[in-house]
N, C-alpha and C positions, 0 to 999 in steps of 0.2 A: 245044726241043732240050735246054735246060738241065735240064728236068724228067726227060726220058728218061735223060740221063746220071746224074742223081741216083738214079733208080730202079735203074739198072744197077749203080751202085756199091754201093747198099744191098743189092742181092741178092747181089753177090759177097762183101760183108762178112758177110752172114748165113751163106753157105755156109762161109766160112772159120771163122766162129765155131762152127758145128756141128762142123767137123773138130777145132777146138781143144777143144770140149766132150767129144768122144770120147777125145781124148788125156788130158785131165784126169781123165776117168772111169777110164781104165786106170791112171793114176798113183795115183789114190786107192785103187784096189783093191790095188795092189802095196804101197803105203806105209801101209795102214790100221793104226793103232795101237789099243791097248786102253785108251786113256785113258777116264776116267769121263765126260768131257764128250761129249755126243752130237754126232756130226758128220754122220751120214747122215740125209738127209731126202728126201722125194719130193714133187715138184710135178706136179700133175695139171691139165691144161688142158681147158676145155670151150668149146663154141661158144655163140652167143647164145641157142640153144634148150636149153642145158645138156646137149648131147650130148657124150659123151666124145670127146676128140681124141687126147691122148697123155699119158703119164706120163714125167717126167724125174727121174733120181736126182741129188741135189745133195749137195755136201760143204761143210760150214761150216768156215771158217778162223778160229780164235780169236785169231789174230795181227792180221789185218786187220779182223776182225769183219764179214766179208762172205763170201758163198758164193764158192767158187773159180770157179764158173760165172757170176759176177755180170755180166760183160759180155755173155755169151750170153743171160742172162735178159732183158736190156734189149731184145733183138731179138724176143722173143716178142710175138705180137699175138693176144690171145684175150679173149673177153668175161669169162670167169670162170676163176680158178685156185684150187686148194686145196693148201695146204702142210701136210704132216704129218711128224712125226718117225718114222723107221723103227723100229718096235717089234714085238714078237711078239704083243702083245695086239690085240684086235679094234678097228679104227678106229671102228666104229660106236658103241662105248662112250665115245668122246671127245666133248667139247663143241667145237663148231665156232663160232668167232668170225666173224661176217659183217661185213666191212668194205666200205662203199660208197665208191668213189673216182671222181672225174671224170677225163677224159683231159687231161693237160697236154702230152703229146708225141704227138699224132695217133694215139693208140691203142697205141703201143708201151709197153714195160714199164720205161722209165727210172725212173719214180717207184715203180712197183710193186716193182721189184727192191730198192729201199731198204726198203720196208715188209716185204718178205719176209725180208730179211737181219736185221732187228731181232727177228724172231720167236724164233730160238734163244736169243738173249741174254735175252729176256723169260722164256722157259721156265726157264732156269737160275736167274734171280732168284727166281721163284716156288718153285722146288725148294729153294733155300737158306733160304727163309722157311717151309718145311714146308707150303706151300700146294699145292692141287691144280694140277698143271701138265699135265694130260691134255687138251691142246687141239690143235685144228687151226685154221689160219687160212685163211678163204675171202675172196678179194678179188673184188668185182664192179665192173667198169667200167660205171657207169650213166649217165655224162654229166652235163653242167652243168645240165640241166633236171630230170631225174628225181631227182637227189640232193636237190633242195629241194622239188619239187612232188609226187614220187611218194608214193602212199599206203604207210604202213608200220604194222606191228604192230596188225592188226585181230584181236581175240580171237574174233570171229564168223566169220572167214574165214581158214582156215589156208593158203590159197594166196597171201595177201599176205605178202611178205617182211618180216622184222623184223630189220634190221641192228643190230649192237651199236655200231659206229662209223660215222660218216659224215664225209667230208671236204667241207666247204662253203666257198664263197667268203665274203669278209668282208661282202658285202652280203646274204648268205643266212642268217646265224646266227639273227637275230631272228625270221624267219618260222617256222622250225621250233620255236624256243623258245616263241614266243607261242601256238603250237598245242598246247603241253604235250607235245611229242614228244622233247625233249632235256633233259638235266639242267643244273641250276645247278652249276657246278664250283667254287663258292666254297670248300666245305669241303676240296676236294682242293688248292686253292691254299694253304690254311692248313696242311695236312699237309706240303706241299712245303717251306714255310718252317720248320716244326718239324724236319723231317728234314735239311734242307740249311743252315739258318741264314741263308738268303738268300731273300727273297720272290721268287716267280716273276714277279710284276708289275713288280718293279724291273729285271728283265732285258729286258723288252719295250721296243721303241722307243717313245719318249714319245707319239708321235701314234697309234701302233697301239692304244694304250689305248682310244681312242674306237670302235674296231671290235669289240673283244672284250668290252667291259664295258658293262652297261646296268642302271641302277637297283640298283647294288650287287651285281649278279649277274655272274658270269663265264660267258660263253656257250660258249667254246671255248678250246683251247690253240693258239697260233700255230704254224704249221708252215712256211708259205711266205710270203715277202714279194714284193709286186709293186709296181713303180713305173715311171714313165716318164722317159726320158732323151732327149737331143737329139744328133743327128748332122748332119753337113753334108758336102758334096762339095767338097773343097779344090781339085780340078781346075777345077770350075765357077767357083769364086771367082776363081782365078788367071786363067782365060780372060776373065771379065767385067771384071776389073781392067785387063787389057790394053786393053780398049775404053773405058776411062775411067770405069767404074762404081766408086763409092766403097764397096766391100765389104770390111769388115775381118773377119778371122777372128773367130769368136765366142770368148769366154773359155773356157778359159785359154790358148788358142793365140795370143792377141794381148793386149798390154798397153793397147791403145787404150781399153778399157772401164774402166780404173782398178781400184783394190782393192775398191771397193764396186760390183761389177758388177751386183748385183741391181737397182740403180736406173738403170743405163745400158743394160744388155743386156735389153731389154723386148720384150713381144709386139708393141708398135707397131713396133719396129725389125725384128722378124722379118717382119711383113707388108710393110714397106717393102722389105726385102731380097728377099722373094718376088716383089714387083712388078718390081724391077730384073732379077732372074734371068729372069723371063718375057720382059721386053723384050730381054734380051741373047741368050737361047737360043731363044726362041720356045716354050718348054715351061714348064709350071707350076713355080714355084720352091719349092713346099711340098707335103708330103704326109703323110698319116697312115700308121700301121703297117698292113700289108696283112693284116688278120685281123678276124674278126667278134667283136671284144672291146670294142665301144662306144667307140672311140677319139675320136669327135667329142664324146661326152659328157665324157670325161676332159679333152679339150682345153678345152672351154668352162668346166668347173669350175675348172681350174687358172688359166685366164684371169681368172675372177671373183675367185679368191682373191688373185691377184697385183695386181689392180686395187683391192682392198679392197671388193669388191662381195659381199655375202652371197648365196650360191646358195640357201640355205634360211634362212628365218626361223622363229622359234618364238613362238607366243602362249602365254605361261605361264598365263594365266587359263583358256584352253581346252585347254591341253596339246596343242596342234596345231601341226604343221609346215606351212609354206606356202612358196610361191615367194618368193625374197628379192630378185629383181632387177627387180621391176615398177616401182620408183620412177623418176620422170622423170630424176632426176640420174644414176641408174645406167644408164638407157637411153642417155643421151648419152655416158657413158663407154664404152659398148660399140659405139657407132656406127661406129668405125673398122674393125670386122671385116666390115662390109658389102663393103668393097672387096675383101677376100680372096676372098669367094665370088662376088660378082656379076661380077667381072672374071676369074674362073677362074684366079687365081694359085695355087690349090690343085688338085691332081690329083683327078679324080672318085674317089669312095670308096664310093658307095652302089650297091646291086645294080641293074643296068640294067633288068632285067625289071620289078621293082617300080616303078622310077621312070617307065618308059614307060607302064605301066598307069595310074599316077597322073596323068600329063600328059594322057592321053586321057579322063580322068574328067570328066564334065560337071556332076556334082553338087558342091555346096559342102561343104567339109570342116567337121565339127563336132568338139567335144571328145570326143564319143562315137563318132565315125566319121571317122577320119583314117588315112592309111597309116603303119604301123609299120615303117619302113625297117630293113634290115639291111645291114651293110657287106659289100662283096665281098672275096673273098680272091685275086682274080686281076688286079687293075688294075696295070699297069706303064706306064712312059713309053714313048714311041716308041723304037725301036731297042734294046729290052731294057735301057734305062737304069733301074737300080733306084732310084737317088737322084740327082735332077738338081740339087737345091740343098739345101734344109733338110728335116729328117726328124724327126718325133716318133715314138719307137719304145719298145720294151720292152727290158729288159736281158738277156733270156733267150738271145739269140743274138748271137754275135760272130764275124764272118767275117774272119779275118786276111788273106784273099786280096785284099780290097779296100783297098789301102793309101791310096787317095785319099779314103776315107770316114773322117772323123775324129769323135771324140766331143767334145762340148762341154757346158758348163754349161747348165742349163735357163734359159730366159728368165724374167724376173720373179722372184717370191719364193716360188713354190710349184710343186709337181708332184703328180701323183696318187700316192696310197698305197693299196694293197689287198693282196691275197694270199689265203691260205686257212688254215683251221685244222681241227682235228678235234674233233668233238662226241661225247659219249656219249649214247645214246638212253635215254629214260625207262624203257623196258621191258627193257633189257638185264639179264641175271641176274648179270653179273660187272663191275659198275662199278668196284669197287676195283682189281681185277686189270687192267682195261683202262687205268686212269689210269697204272698202273705201266708198261704198254706204251708209252704216250705219253711218259712220263718217259725211257724208253730212247731214243726217237726224238730228244728234244731234249738229251740228255746230251752235254756237250762231250767226254766221254771216249770217245765212239763217233763214227764218221764220218758218221752218218746225216743229221744236221742240215745239215752243209755239203754233203753229196752231193745233197740235195733242192734246195738253193738254188744258183743259178748265181753271182750276184755278191754278194749280201748275204742276211742272215737277218732274221727279225723281232726278233732280240735285238741290242741295242746292242753294238758292239765284237766281234761275231761275224760273220765274213764267209762268203760262199758258196764253192763248190768252186773256182772259177777265181780268186778273190781271196784265199782264206785264206792262201796261202803268200806273198803279195806284201805283206803288212802286217807291218812291224816298227817299232820305235821310230824317231822322227825323229832321235835321236842316232846310232843305228846307220846309218841311211840317209845321214846327213851324213858320217860316217866313211868309208862305202863310196864316196861320191861324190868325196871328197878324197883317195882312197887314193894316187894317184900324186903324188909330190912334184915341185915345179917351178913355174914361172910360167906362168899360163894367162890367156887373154883372157876378159873378161866384158863384158856390156853392160847398161845400165840406161837408163831413160827419165826425163828431168827436163824439165818444162815442154813436154811433147810432142816433145822432141828426144832422139835416141838418142846416148848416149856410150859409148865403149869404154874399159875400164880393164883393168889386169893385177893379179892377186892371186897370191901365192906360197903353194902348198900346203906345209904343214910338219907334222911329227909333234910332238905335245906329250904326253909320257909315253905312255899307252896310247891317247890320242885323236889326232884329226887337227884341224888348224886352218888358218888363213890368216894370212899376214903382210902387213900393209899397208905398202907401200913408197912413202912420199910423195915420195921423191927419184927415183923411176923416171921417166925422161923421156917414156916412152910414155903415162903418165897425164896427163890434162888438168889444167889449173889449177882447173877447176871441181871436179874430184874432190878435189883437195887441200883446197879451201875447205870442202867438205862434211864431210870426215873429219878436218879439222885438230884439232878439239877432242877427238878420241878419246884417252882417257887411256892407252891401251895399244894398240900397233900389232898385237899378236897376239890373234886372236879364236879361241876353241876351240869345237868342236861340242858341242851339248847339246840338251835337249828344247825349250828356249825361247830366243829371241833376247833377250838382256838386256844393256843398256848398262853397268850397274853391274858385272855379273858377267863382262863381256867374253866373252859367248857368242853364237854364231850357231846357226842350226838349218836343217834341211832344209825347204823350202817346197813344192817340186814337182819333177818331173823336170827336171834341169839348172838348178834354181833354189836360191839361198841367201837366207834372210831375214836381213838385216844391220841391226843397230840403229845409228841415227845419234845419238840422244840418249835421254833417258828417255821421250820421248813419240813419237818418230818411228822408223820402220823403212823400209828400202828393199829391193827385190827385185833381186838381182844374178843375171843369167842367163849361163850358160856359152855360148860361141860354138858349142859342139857341136850345139846344137839346130837351128841354121840348116841344117847339112848333113844331119841325120838326119830324114828325112821320115816314118819309121815311128813310129806312136804305140804306145808300149810298153803292155803290159797293166797294168803297175803304174799308169801314168798314167790308163788307163781306169778302173781300180778306184778310184783317187783321186777321179775325177769321179763315179763311182757313190756313193762315200762322201759326197761333198759334196752330191750331189743328194738322197740319202736324208734328209739333215738337214732339208730343207725340204718333204719329202713329207707330204701330209695326206690323210685320207680324204675321200670325197664329202661327208659330212655334217658335217665339222668346222665349228664347235667342239662339235657335239652328239654324244652317244653313238649307237650304231647303233639302228635301228628297222626293223620288218618291211617297211615300204613302200619302203625305199630300193632293194630289189631290183627293184621295178616301174619305177623310173626307167630301168633298162637295158632291160627287156623292152618297155616301151611307147614308148621312143625319142622323147621330145618334142624333144630337141635335134637329132636327125637331121632331124626334120620342119622345125624352124626353119631349119636350114642348107640343106635342100633347097629351101625357098621362096626363099631368097636366091640359090642357085646356078642354079636352073632356071626360076624364074618371073619373074625380071628386073624386080623392083620393081612388080609389079602391086598389092602391098599396101605400106603404109608400114612402116618398120622398127618403129615404136612399136606398131602394131597386131599385127605378127608376134610381138613380144616379149610383148605382153599375152595373145595367144592361146596362146602357148607356156606362159605362167604359168598360164593357166586349166587347161591340161592337167596341168601339174605339181601344181597345187592339188588336182585330182581324184585324181591318182595318190597323193599324200601323205595323202589322207584315209583313215584306217584303217577297217576293217570294225568295226561296232559290237559284234559278237559277240566281238571280240578285245581290247577295252579295258575297263577297269573304271571310269574316270571319264568319264562322258558328259554333255555339255552340250547342251541343246536348248531350243527355244521351242515353245509351242503357240498357235496362232492362235485368234481368236474363231470362233464357229460360223458356217460358211457355210450360211446358211439354205436355200439351194437344194439343196445336196447333203447337208445335215444331217451335215457332217463338220467336225472340227477337224483342221487340218494340223499334224503334228509335224515341225519342222525340226531335224535333228540338226546341231549346229554343229561338232563335232569328229570325226564319223565318218559312215559311209555304210552304207546297207542294201543288200546285194548281191542277195538274193532274199527279197522280202517274204513270199512264200507259206510259205517254210520257216523264216522268222525270227520270233523273239519281238519284234523291233523293227518296229513298224508305222508307216507314214507318215501314217495317218489314224486317228482314233477317232471313234465316233459321238457326236453331241451328246446331252446328257442329256434333251433335250426334242424334241418334234416341231414344227419350225417351220411357220408357216402356209403358206409358199410352197413347202415341200417336197412332193413328189408324195404322200407319205403324209398330210401335213397337208391337202392339197387334197382327197384322197379322203374323209377324215373330215369335212371341212367340207361337202362335197357331200351325204354321207349324213346329216349332222346337219340340214342345211337341208331335204332331201327328207322326212326323218322328221318334222321339226317341221311342215312343210306338211301332210303326211298327217294328223298328230295334230290340227292346227288345223281341217282340213276335217271330220274326224270330230267334233270338239268342237262346231263350228258346226251340223252336221247333227243332232247329238244334242239340242242346246239348241233348235233350231228345231222339231224333231219330238218334243219331250219328251212331248206328249200323245198321240202315236201309240201304239196298243195294243202294237205290237211293241217299241217303245222302253220303254213302261211295263212290259211283262212282263219285259224284260231287266234292269230295275232302273236307272231314270234316275240316281239319285245315284251308284250303283256305276260306271256307265259314265263319267260325268263325272270322278269321282275317279280312275278308272283312266287316262283320257287325260291328265289334268293331271299325274299321277304320272309318266307316260311322258315328258311334255314336260319335267318337271323333271330327270328322269334324263338325257335326251338333251342338254338344255341344259348340264348339268354337264360333259359331254364337251368343250365349248368351252374350259373353263378348264384342261383338261389339255394344251392346245396352247400353243405360244409359250413365251417365256422364263419361267422360274419367278419368280413374284412372291409376296409375303406375302399380299396380298388374294386372289390366285387360290387359294393353298393352303387358305385358310379357306372361301371361297365354294364351291369345287368339292366339298369334303367335306360341307358343310351340304346343298347341293342334292342330292348323291348319296344321302345317307342319307334325306333327306325323300322323294325319289323312290322309292327301294327300299322303304322302310317303307310309303309310301302304296300302292304296288303290292300288296304282300302283304295289307295290311289291307283293301283294296277288295274283292278277290275272296274273301277269307276271310269277311268279314262277310256278303256276299251269299249265299255258299254255306251258311253256318251258318243263316241265316234260312230259306232254302228247305228245308233238310233238317229243321229243327225243325217246320215246318208240316206237312210230309209225314208225319213220324213221329208227331206228336201229334194230327193231324186237328183242330187247334183254332187258329184264327187269333188268338183273344184271348190264349191262352197264349203264342203266338209273338210277339205284340206286346210282351209283358212281357220275353221273352227278347231281343227285338230291342233294347229300350232298354238292358238289361244288357250286351248285346254291344257296343253303341255306346260305352257308358261304359268298358268294359274296354279297347277299342282306343284310345279317346281317352286313357285313362290311360297306355297303352303309348307312344303318340305323344308325350304330354307328357313322359314319362320320357326318351325319346330326345332331346327338345329340351333338357332339363336336362343330360343327358350331353354333348350337343354344346356347350353353353355352358361346361361344366367343361373339356371337351377344348380349347376355344378358348383358355382361359387357360393351358393347359399347352403349347400350340403356340408354338414359338419362331421362327416365320417361316421364312426361307430360311437354310439352313446349307450349309457347304462339306463335301463328302465326297471323300476322297482315293481315287483309283482307281489301281491299279498295273498297268502294262502288263507289266512284269517287275521284277526286283529293282533295276534301274538307272533306270527311267523311270516316273514317276507324274505325275498331273495331278489337278486339282480340278474337281468338278462341283457346280453348284447343285442343291439338292433341298429339298423341303418337309420341315420338321421333322415328325416323326411324333407329337409330343405324348406324352401318357400312353399307354403300351402297354396298360395295364390298362383304361382307359376305352375304347380302341379295341376290345379284345376283348369288353367288355360290350356295346357298341353292336352289333357284328356278331353277338354271341351272341344278342341279343334278336331280330334279324332271322331268324337260323337257327331260333330257338324258334318264331317266328310261322310260318315255313315248315313246320315239323313239325306244328304245329296245323292248318295249312291242308291238309296231306296227310291227316291223320286225319279231318278234317271231310269232305273230298272222298270218302274211303272210305266213311264212314257214309251219304253221300247217293247211293250208287251205284244205288239202286233207285228214285229219284225219276224221274217221267216225263221224257222227253227235252225236252219243251217248256219245262220249268222248270229242268231239271237242267244245271248247268254243272260238275258234279263231275268229269267226265272232263277237261274243259278245265282246271279248277283243278289237278287232279293233274299233268297234263302241264306246265302253265305253272309249277307249283311246282317241278318238277324243273329246268325251264329257269331259273327264278329262283335256284335253288341255284347253278347254274353262274354266273349273272350276279353274284350276291353274292360268290361265291368269286373271280371275276375282279376285282371292285372291291376286294376285300380284298388280293389279290395286288399290284395296282398301287400300293397304299398302303404295303405292308410290304416288298416286294421291289424292289431297284434294277435296273430294266431299261434305263435310260438310252436311251430313245427307240428301242429296237431293234425289229426285226420282230415278235417276240412281244408287245411292248408295243403296237404298232400293231394287231395282230390282236385283242388283248384289248379295246381301246377300240372297234374296229369291231364286235366280237361283242356288246358291251354295247348298242350302238345297234341292231343288227339284232335281238337277242333282245327288247329293249324294244318294238320295232316289231311283232315277231311276236306278242307277248303281247297288244298292243292290237288287232291285226287279228283275233286268235283270238276275242276277246270282242265286239268292236264290228263287225268286218267283216261277219259274217253278218247282224247286225241291219240294217245299212245296205243290204245286198243285198236283203233281204226288203222293206225300205222302198221300194225302187225296183223291186219286183216282178221282180228278176233271178233269185230262187230262190223256191220255194214253202215256206210254213211248215207245220208239222205240223197234224193234223186239229183242227177247232174244237171237236169234242165233248169232247175232253179239256180244252180251255180252259174250256168252260162248267162242267165237272164240278169242276174245282179252280180256283177263282178266288181268288187270293191277292194282296192289295194289298201293296206293298213300300214 
């Protein structure tokens, strides 16, 4: 019913405003003057799809610095609006400033009207400076999510918007800034100081500094301040007091709490009062503000700050923020809040649908999968009671119709501090001009700063719209309060007893004061004893209460601060406050002012950082409180706190791509997976596939128990078994004519070379050791060189016999050939010895994952590069000779001719030698190519042996037929 009435009244107000708009329009047309200052503007509205809605003519008033239609503009409700000065030139030639704003007033233009009104003043300032002022202002209401998460300014996609200005919440600045999307405003802050002689940062509330400043960078200019204050239902208090409940009005409405109320009016007392109100009325005694603004998180943080519990800790070594209240001592301090939630002393505040779905859930919550609750905006008490007892709320709304709802000081020593500021985007073409626009908004000579803020502003001693007129000097307030001369009753509390006294209001020159009449029979003897030592019975109003100067001052509504001596003061209260139940707005503003002094940001005492925004979105505190409220102690309080801290630690862990100082550790090689695990200590990898930050790197070697190692070992063993079988058969059958014709020494040398080469592959597996580095290279070179020499010698001899038709000549050539190859082999051995002395064992090689992350791998020293090249060069030379010899013997009868085999195997050996060389000079770190090369060496070696030996073995066992014997008898060549 109340909502229907509100909508009806809003609609009537809107219609009346439109009528007023038309009247003003007519008046402006009749009274239009020819002043040089532009007064005519056009405001065009668009819907959410940027479809045209309507255009309204506006007239700017240079006396109020607002549009005459200001109040009407507030009632507009449109996704987008564009304001332009009425000129004859084409508006398409103007530059349009795009300003993204979130809704602060349910989509209506309360704030937008202020931003629009500052536009004409800004244009005139640019004109006076001879700067281009051909601008239009476009304001898009994008909401509180898109303003920080929406993609902006993509040069590859013209459909992506590129705002020049964005209004962001205090928890959102760092996210855009860390992405490189907004400017550091430091140079503009310096220009402000040069131009105004007063640093901009000196104007900002002392604790707001932590929201807008980070690493010597200024991220935004404060525009709005947000904080939390406290209210209570005085009628409920009076009702319960009648039933014997000891409920004292919260300060400043009761002196029960004493002057240092921060120590007596605590959150423990609030929860105790909520319990008594629940027992008294049957309804919860405490509630959060009814909006989806993360009130439970704010409540918990201000609770921690009041109790001296850090909500966030910082590890300076890792540059990492973590959960601060995991400590056992802190958990015990927080234990009292269990009662508030478990006994339902607080009104339900979370969305019912989400809660019910969670309660039905059968799986166990994890830090990666838990419900992210949102607050409901519709919870009320039974019988439409808005506030039954105590209420944590914001200062933006004040309903004077509820006279029983009183404002009070915040419990404890802290309250939430937030708000919003304006940033300039990195891709804006007009950053200098836009900062001047912001300067107009915060300039005290214009009404915009106070219009935007309800109670207070982000600047010290500058109040919001409703409080700006209510703040004057204490001396003036004192004079106003004592304006009427005469004797008036006051009361004060001494030792918890209330005493009534009379003071006489008098005029003292241009000021007011009080006369202390010690002889007045209505004053008690106690009063006389307290004030007896006063050296002057007349006390005059001033800014301070000073015993020596005989001055009193205004303390609060109906209150005078009176000095007793140099060290003590007493508060005297007028009896008027007893009969006056209405809480004046001045008193409310005084409470706001007092509350703002203790307001601190979420992250205090640290500067803002990007991940603070995720604390709201991921709602870990909502989850903690939901467990207490709905699950009724199924988990211990300590375990819930620790789980909540686990979530917070994950939330506060930044993305590795967005920080410059990264700490990490790298594990030893997991030989089964052949991976080293990289553990990032102060950041997290969101998407490893698209990130340069990998969680695993391949080991520099192939472990024995890894699948690649096992495959290689199997192939090595099988190859060695096959080679061994071949060797045994050759030796056993060495007198067999088929083995004899194939060249017995050649076949043995070939098989042994293969076995050496394959055996060397074993030393490429497992951890890198110095002895492995040397042995594997020696055996490798011996095997490869033996391979080449074996079939080269044999083919050379056969070819020389055939071409010379003389066995005797061939025997001489055979001896020379043996000598030549022995010399080459001996030279290789000498080179291997020399290389061994240049080999430095195992060394560390630094591998870079990216510019922030590197690790070290063990690798064999390569020794002398020159000697390596000579060694492999000799093998390549031998292969070339082998190819030439095989070509010369192409006409030798097939029974004796292995030329074709030698040619093919020489090509295969070229590949084999190349692979061996690559494994030595290129760092492959146990990768798949590395595995393939080792496997290829084994297989190629085996194929070469089978090519020359396999056919002989098959003939030996009559599995295939040999060539005709006539040829054998015709050419009989001993080898």
